[in-house]
C-alpha positions in Angstrom: -20.7 43.0 50.8 -19.7 46.5 51.1 -18.8 48.7 48.2 -15.7 50.8 48.6 -12.8 52.0 46.5 -11.0 49.3 44.6 -13.6 46.7 44.7 -14.6 44.8 41.5 -16.9 46.7 39.2 -15.8 50.2 40.4 -13.8 52.7 38.5 -11.0 52.6 41.0 -10.9 48.8 40.7 -10.5 49.2 36.9 -7.8 51.8 37.4 -5.9 49.5 39.7 -6.1 46.6 37.2 -5.0 48.7 34.3 -2.1 50.2 36.2 -1.0 46.7 37.1 -1.1 45.7 33.5 0.8 48.8 32.4 3.6 48.5 35.0 4.0 44.8 34.2 4.1 45.5 30.5 6.7 48.2 31.1 8.8 45.8 33.0 8.7 43.2 30.3 9.4 45.7 27.6 12.3 47.2 29.4 13.8 43.8 30.1 13.1 42.3 26.7 14.9 45.1 24.9 18.2 44.0 26.4 20.6 41.7 24.5 21.3 39.1 27.2 18.5 39.0 29.8 17.8 35.3 28.9 21.2 34.2 30.3 20.1 35.2 33.9 17.5 33.0 35.5 16.1 35.8 37.8 15.4 37.9 34.8 13.6 35.1 33.0 11.5 34.5 36.1 10.7 38.2 36.1 9.5 38.1 32.5 7.4 35.0 33.3 5.9 36.5 36.4 5.0 39.8 34.8 3.5 37.9 31.8 1.3 36.0 34.3 0.4 39.3 35.9 -0.6 40.8 32.6 -2.9 37.8 31.8 -4.5 37.9 35.2 -5.0 41.6 35.5 -6.1 42.2 31.9 -8.8 39.5 32.4 -10.0 41.2 35.6 -9.8 44.6 33.9 -12.1 43.4 31.2 -14.4 42.0 33.8 -14.4 45.3 35.7 -15.1 47.2 32.5 -18.0 44.9 31.6 -19.4 45.3 35.1 -19.1 49.1 34.8 -20.8 49.1 31.4 -23.6 46.9 32.5 -23.9 48.4 36.0 -23.5 44.9 37.6 -22.2 44.2 41.0 -19.4 41.6 41.2 -19.7 40.9 44.9 -20.5 37.2 44.7 -18.6 35.3 47.5 -17.2 32.7 45.1 -16.1 35.3 42.6 -14.4 37.4 45.3 -12.7 34.3 46.8 -11.3 33.6 43.4 -10.1 37.2 43.1 -8.4 36.9 46.5 -6.6 33.7 45.7 -5.5 34.9 42.3 -4.3 38.3 43.6 -2.4 36.8 46.4 -0.7 34.2 44.1 0.3 36.8 41.6 1.4 39.3 44.3 3.7 36.7 45.8 5.1 35.7 42.5 5.6 39.3 41.5 7.4 40.2 44.7 9.7 37.2 44.5 10.6 37.9 40.9 11.1 41.6 41.5 13.3 41.0 44.6 15.4 38.4 42.8 15.9 40.6 39.8 16.7 43.6 42.0 19.4 41.5 43.7 21.0 40.5 40.4 20.7 44.1 39.2 22.4 45.4 42.3 25.1 42.8 41.9 25.8 44.0 38.4 25.5 47.7 39.2 27.3 48.0 42.5 29.7 45.0 42.6 30.7 44.4 39.0 32.6 47.7 38.3 29.5 49.8 37.9 28.1 47.4 35.4 30.3 47.0 32.4 27.2 46.2 30.4 26.5 49.9 30.1 23.1 50.8 28.8 21.6 47.4 29.6 22.1 48.0 33.4 19.8 51.0 33.1 17.2 48.9 31.4 17.5 46.3 34.1 17.0 48.9 36.8 13.9 50.4 35.0 12.5 46.9 34.6 12.9 46.1 38.3 11.4 49.5 39.2 8.3 48.8 37.0 8.1 45.3 38.6 8.0 46.8 42.1 5.4 49.3 41.0 3.3 46.5 39.5 3.7 44.6 42.8 2.6 47.6 44.9 -0.6 47.9 42.8 -1.3 44.1 42.9 -0.6 44.0 46.7 -3.0 46.9 47.2 -5.6 45.2 45.1 -5.2 41.9 46.9 -5.6 43.6 50.3 -8.8 45.3 49.1 -10.1 41.9 47.9 -9.3 40.3 51.2 -10.9 43.1 53.0 -14.0 42.8 50.8 -14.2 39.1 51.5 -13.8 39.6 55.2 -16.4 42.3 55.3 -18.9 40.3 53.4 
């Protein structure tokens, strides 16, 4: 298998995984600090999806850090296949959750008198923005993993 930017065990791969975790954590933190996010199913789905994203990406970030520290190559076909499937599943869930939450946020902000909830609408928007940033990084990572598997 070829070694290029973003593959497991490289510094760019670690940066991608850490940024996924940070954006997902930012999304959860912004949403969880509102008073009534739990009354909207799309927001609960966003929290669950970002929580799964944090678990998946932090595990792979620790694996990348270990590989960097021990100077090991993580290009085993079975391991890369697992990365591809996990990344595609979390990317799909993250996009669905971010899109659903963006729809509800736009409904509140644009259609419900410029959001009578006030400060909470800003937090909803920030949470959705972080969710989309998290999705962009996981989508990039999943494409790199698929490319690595196909090249291998």
